[in-house]
Phi, psi and omega in degrees: 000066184296326183297314179296321178300317178297315184294316179297321177297318177302311182300318181297313179294322179304315178300314181299320179297318180296315178302322180292309186285340177263009175055042177287335180221158178300153181301330182293346178285343188252150172239142178276131178222187180230126176228137183053037180062027179233141176289133182222166178243126183243129176290130183259000177294129185303320183291322177294313180299319182295314181299311182294316182298315180295324180294310183292328176292329175291330178285334187308305182293335179285328179285324184269356182295130180225162178263356182228156180288142182259141179243354181206158175241028183284336187243129175299325183299330181302326186265314188289321189303318186264009182282173181275342191268131174257320180220146171241128190235145165242116184252124177267130185233158170280120185293335183290316184235005178066016178284150184278131177265311178200159179228127176259125192242136171247104186260136182246124182230153175202142177291341180288355173282341180253339183235161179257107181238120179298148177301328181300325179292322179294317180299324184283345183295134180277352184254010182294147184283142174271171177299321178296320178299315182294319178298324177298315179295320180294319178297317179297324179297317179294317181295327181294335179297341177299339183276353184305315180302331179276344181270334184229158170298134185267104183287153175287157177299128184216147177278358183271001178242146176221182180214161175219156179247142182207167174234158169240132184270160181294330182261357177082006180242203178289149174300149177298128183301145175251177180283344180269115183299328180293335180276354184258008185275062179256141176235149181293140178259158178291142179270127180256116181244027186244029183292131180275318180204159177246127182248111180291143177250300183204137173234149178213135176247130178230090185059242183268007179246144180214142170231149179233139172237134183203167179245133175253113179273141178289146179290341179244030184298324181300327179280337186265339187298136182276145179275000000 
Protein backbone atom coordinates (compact mmCIF):
# COMPACT_ATOMS: atom_id res chain seq x y z
CA UNK A 1 0.00 0.00 0.00
CA UNK A 2 2.55 2.52 -1.20
CA UNK A 3 -0.03 5.24 -1.76
CA UNK A 4 -1.11 5.33 1.87
CA UNK A 5 2.52 5.31 2.98
CA UNK A 6 3.18 8.31 0.72
CA UNK A 7 0.13 10.13 1.97
CA UNK A 8 0.91 9.51 5.65
CA UNK A 9 4.46 10.71 5.06
CA UNK A 10 3.10 13.87 3.44
CA UNK A 11 0.88 14.60 6.45
CA UNK A 12 3.79 14.05 8.84
CA UNK A 13 6.09 16.38 6.90
CA UNK A 14 3.22 18.83 6.45
CA UNK A 15 2.88 19.15 10.25
CA UNK A 16 6.60 19.85 10.67
CA UNK A 17 6.45 22.53 7.97
CA UNK A 18 3.58 24.31 9.67
CA UNK A 19 5.40 24.32 13.02
CA UNK A 20 8.41 25.82 11.26
CA UNK A 21 6.59 28.55 9.34
CA UNK A 22 4.34 29.52 12.27
CA UNK A 23 7.34 29.85 14.59
CA UNK A 24 6.04 27.45 17.20
CA UNK A 25 9.64 26.53 18.03
CA UNK A 26 13.07 28.17 17.54
CA UNK A 27 14.74 27.63 14.18
CA UNK A 28 17.52 25.61 15.83
CA UNK A 29 14.96 22.87 16.56
CA UNK A 30 14.62 22.17 12.81
CA UNK A 31 16.85 20.58 10.20
CA UNK A 32 16.47 21.06 6.45
CA UNK A 33 15.88 17.85 4.52
CA UNK A 34 14.29 16.77 1.24
CA UNK A 35 10.98 14.95 0.88
CA UNK A 36 9.16 14.33 -2.41
CA UNK A 37 12.06 16.16 -4.09
CA UNK A 38 11.18 19.32 -2.14
CA UNK A 39 13.22 21.09 0.58
CA UNK A 40 11.47 20.82 3.95
CA UNK A 41 12.16 21.57 7.61
CA UNK A 42 11.83 18.77 10.15
CA UNK A 43 11.75 19.27 13.93
CA UNK A 44 14.43 17.05 15.47
CA UNK A 45 13.29 17.35 19.09
CA UNK A 46 12.39 13.79 20.20
CA UNK A 47 9.11 14.71 21.91
CA UNK A 48 7.85 16.69 18.91
CA UNK A 49 8.78 13.87 16.55
CA UNK A 50 7.15 11.28 18.79
CA UNK A 51 3.85 13.17 19.10
CA UNK A 52 3.53 13.79 15.37
CA UNK A 53 4.66 10.29 14.41
CA UNK A 54 2.23 8.56 16.78
CA UNK A 55 -0.63 10.74 15.55
CA UNK A 56 -0.10 10.04 11.85
CA UNK A 57 0.35 6.33 12.52
CA UNK A 58 -3.00 6.37 14.31
CA UNK A 59 -4.52 7.96 11.18
CA UNK A 60 -3.04 5.29 8.92
CA UNK A 61 -5.68 2.55 9.45
CA UNK A 62 -8.48 5.13 9.25
CA UNK A 63 -7.26 6.32 5.86
CA UNK A 64 -6.88 2.87 4.34
CA UNK A 65 -10.11 1.46 5.77
CA UNK A 66 -12.45 0.33 2.96
CA UNK A 67 -15.77 -1.43 2.62
CA UNK A 68 -14.63 -3.46 -0.38
CA UNK A 69 -11.69 -5.69 -1.10
CA UNK A 70 -8.76 -4.05 -2.85
CA UNK A 71 -6.95 -5.58 -5.79
CA UNK A 72 -4.51 -2.77 -6.57
CA UNK A 73 -2.79 0.16 -4.89
CA UNK A 74 -2.44 2.32 -7.99
CA UNK A 75 -5.08 4.83 -6.96
CA UNK A 76 -5.15 7.01 -3.89
CA UNK A 77 -8.94 7.13 -4.19
CA UNK A 78 -9.24 3.40 -3.45
CA UNK A 79 -8.11 4.04 0.09
CA UNK A 80 -9.19 7.56 0.94
CA UNK A 81 -12.76 7.50 -0.33
CA UNK A 82 -14.05 4.89 2.04
CA UNK A 83 -12.01 6.00 5.04
CA UNK A 84 -13.26 7.51 8.27
CA UNK A 85 -11.31 10.77 8.03
CA UNK A 86 -12.71 13.97 6.51
CA UNK A 87 -10.17 16.46 7.88
CA UNK A 88 -6.77 16.37 9.55
CA UNK A 89 -6.04 19.47 11.62
CA UNK A 90 -3.18 21.26 13.33
CA UNK A 91 -4.59 23.77 15.80
CA UNK A 92 -2.45 26.57 17.23
CA UNK A 93 -3.56 27.66 20.71
CA UNK A 94 -2.79 30.25 23.34
CA UNK A 95 -1.06 28.29 26.05
CA UNK A 96 -2.36 30.58 28.82
CA UNK A 97 -6.08 29.96 28.29
CA UNK A 98 -6.13 27.20 25.63
CA UNK A 99 -8.04 29.49 23.24
CA UNK A 100 -7.68 28.80 19.52
CA UNK A 101 -5.56 31.17 17.46
CA UNK A 102 -5.73 29.40 14.11
CA UNK A 103 -6.33 25.98 12.62
CA UNK A 104 -4.54 24.56 9.58
CA UNK A 105 -6.75 22.01 7.84
CA UNK A 106 -6.08 19.17 5.40
CA UNK A 107 -9.53 18.32 3.99
CA UNK A 108 -10.21 15.11 2.05
CA UNK A 109 -13.13 14.98 -0.38
CA UNK A 110 -14.49 12.53 -2.93
CA UNK A 111 -17.57 12.23 -5.09
CA UNK A 112 -17.70 8.55 -4.15
CA UNK A 113 -19.02 9.62 -0.77
CA UNK A 114 -22.23 10.63 -2.54
CA UNK A 115 -22.46 8.07 -5.35
CA UNK A 116 -21.99 4.35 -5.67
CA UNK A 117 -19.26 3.63 -8.22
CA UNK A 118 -17.83 0.12 -8.64
CA UNK A 119 -14.05 -0.20 -8.44
CA UNK A 120 -14.09 -1.76 -11.91
CA UNK A 121 -15.26 1.58 -13.32
CA UNK A 122 -12.40 3.37 -11.61
CA UNK A 123 -9.88 0.88 -12.98
CA UNK A 124 -11.29 1.31 -16.50
CA UNK A 125 -10.99 5.09 -16.40
CA UNK A 126 -8.33 6.45 -18.74
CA UNK A 127 -7.85 9.53 -16.57
CA UNK A 128 -6.90 7.82 -13.31
CA UNK A 129 -3.84 9.21 -11.57
CA UNK A 130 -0.57 7.35 -11.51
CA UNK A 131 1.75 7.20 -8.53
CA UNK A 132 3.97 9.82 -10.22
CA UNK A 133 0.96 12.12 -10.65
CA UNK A 134 0.11 11.83 -6.98
CA UNK A 135 3.70 12.45 -5.91
CA UNK A 136 3.64 15.60 -8.04
CA UNK A 137 0.55 16.85 -6.20
CA UNK A 138 2.06 16.00 -2.81
CA UNK A 139 5.27 17.85 -3.68
CA UNK A 140 3.27 20.89 -4.81
CA UNK A 141 1.36 20.82 -1.53
CA UNK A 142 4.60 20.98 0.47
CA UNK A 143 6.06 23.75 -1.68
CA UNK A 144 2.91 25.83 -1.29
CA UNK A 145 3.46 25.93 2.47
CA UNK A 146 6.37 28.29 1.76
CA UNK A 147 3.75 30.98 1.17
CA UNK A 148 2.34 30.83 4.71
CA UNK A 149 4.50 33.73 6.02
CA UNK A 150 3.10 35.98 3.28
CA UNK A 151 -0.50 34.93 3.99
CA UNK A 152 -0.46 35.54 7.74
CA UNK A 153 1.23 37.83 10.22
CA UNK A 154 4.40 36.05 11.20
CA UNK A 155 4.52 35.82 15.02
CA UNK A 156 7.76 35.75 16.94
CA UNK A 157 8.82 32.53 18.61
CA UNK A 158 6.99 32.46 21.93
CA UNK A 159 6.45 30.06 24.78
CA UNK A 160 2.84 31.25 25.03
CA UNK A 161 1.68 29.24 22.03
CA UNK A 162 1.18 25.51 21.71
CA UNK A 163 -0.49 23.18 19.22
CA UNK A 164 -2.61 20.06 19.02
CA UNK A 165 -3.40 17.54 16.28
CA UNK A 166 -6.89 16.26 15.56
CA UNK A 167 -9.12 14.62 12.96
CA UNK A 168 -12.72 15.11 11.88
CA UNK A 169 -14.56 11.99 10.79
CA UNK A 170 -16.88 11.61 7.82
CA UNK A 171 -19.80 10.69 10.07
CA UNK A 172 -19.04 13.24 12.76
CA UNK A 173 -18.50 10.70 15.54
CA UNK A 174 -15.69 8.59 16.93
CA UNK A 175 -13.47 6.73 14.46
CA UNK A 176 -14.45 3.13 13.90
CA UNK A 177 -12.50 1.04 16.47
CA UNK A 178 -9.60 -1.04 15.20
CA UNK A 179 -8.11 -4.20 16.64
CA UNK A 180 -5.11 -2.25 17.88
CA UNK A 181 -5.90 -0.69 21.25
CA UNK A 182 -3.22 1.93 20.73
CA UNK A 183 -5.04 3.11 17.62
CA UNK A 184 -8.29 3.61 19.57
CA UNK A 185 -6.98 6.21 22.01
CA UNK A 186 -9.00 9.10 20.57
CA UNK A 187 -10.60 11.81 22.72
CA UNK A 188 -13.16 14.42 21.57
CA UNK A 189 -11.74 17.85 20.72
CA UNK A 190 -13.44 21.17 21.32
CA UNK A 191 -15.40 22.52 18.36
CA UNK A 192 -14.35 25.98 17.23
CA UNK A 193 -17.12 27.98 15.55
CA UNK A 194 -15.43 31.40 15.74
CA UNK A 195 -13.45 31.46 12.51
CA UNK A 196 -12.97 34.96 11.15
CA UNK A 197 -11.72 34.02 7.71
CA UNK A 198 -10.50 31.06 5.69
CA UNK A 199 -7.21 31.38 3.82
CA UNK A 200 -6.69 28.80 1.05
CA UNK A 201 -3.24 27.22 0.73
CA UNK A 202 -3.45 24.45 -1.87
CA UNK A 203 -6.12 22.39 -3.62
CA UNK A 204 -5.65 19.43 -5.92
CA UNK A 205 -8.07 17.34 -7.95
CA UNK A 206 -7.18 13.82 -8.98
CA UNK A 207 -10.09 12.35 -10.94
CA UNK A 208 -12.84 11.73 -8.38
CA UNK A 209 -10.59 12.57 -5.42
CA UNK A 210 -9.79 16.05 -4.16
CA UNK A 211 -7.95 17.52 -1.22
CA UNK A 212 -7.93 21.07 0.09
CA UNK A 213 -5.55 22.71 2.53
CA UNK A 214 -6.45 25.97 4.20
CA UNK A 215 -6.07 28.05 7.37
CA UNK A 216 -8.98 29.05 9.60
CA UNK A 217 -8.22 32.19 11.60
CA UNK A 218 -9.97 32.77 14.91
CA UNK A 219 -12.39 35.71 15.06
CA UNK A 220 -10.67 36.85 18.27
CA UNK A 221 -7.16 36.14 17.07
CA UNK A 222 -6.05 39.70 17.65
CA UNK A 223 -6.75 39.35 21.35
CA UNK A 224 -5.05 35.99 21.55
CA UNK A 225 -1.93 36.63 19.54
CA UNK A 226 1.21 36.54 21.64
CA UNK A 227 3.64 39.42 21.50
